[in-house]
C-alpha positions, 0 to 999 in steps of 0.5 A: 699075808691075807688075814681077814677079820674072821682070822682075828676072831679065831685068834682071840678065841684060841687065846681065850681057850689058852687062858682057861686051861686049868693045869697052868702054873701061876707063872704060865698064867702070868705069861698068857696074860701078858700075851693076851694083853699084847694080842688085845692091843693089836686086835684093837688097832686092827678093829679101829682100822676096819672101822675107819675103812668102813666109814670111808666106804660109807662116805663114798657110797653116800656121796660118790666120787665127789668125796674122794678129794676130801678123803686123806691120801693114807700111805702117800706122801706129798713129796 
């Protein structure tokens, strides 16, 4: 899967459109609100991850390879 932040933006706007449909029953609105809460929760994690990657890139741009030993080895174990 090769999603981009722009895809996330599209998903968020699509959900906003679903929430604004006037023909929905109370039960359907409740279901869409639950879906929205789940989407927002995942979106927050994605945005947080992107922010972390940007901070790491800025550190590397400012300090070059000298900073690499100080960055955590995310996704790798010491064992």
